C-alpha positions, 0 to 999 in steps of 0.5 A: 558473452555479448549479444550481437544484435543488429542496431534496430533489434538492439534499440527494440530490446532496450525499449522493451526492457525500459517498458517492463521497468516502467510497468514494474515501477508503476506496480510498486508505486500502486502497491505503496499507494494502496498500502498508504490508503489502507493505513489511512482507512485503518487509522480513520476506523481506529479514530472513529470506531475503535477508540469510542468503543474502548471508551464505552467499554471503560465506562461500562466497566466503571459502572459495573464497579459502582453497582 
């Protein structure tokens, strides 16, 4: 089945589809950027907070062994 549209309506339909495709693409890029940002924040938290806490815990365990 083919759509039989007047020229103007055909062009309008193409523009609408292209617009929706661009919006979807931007949303996809936004989600990817958000995921990258979350990963970056997590890696910074891992480096700045979690690793030192692990080292502190290891030091405490060593001190407990000595006591």
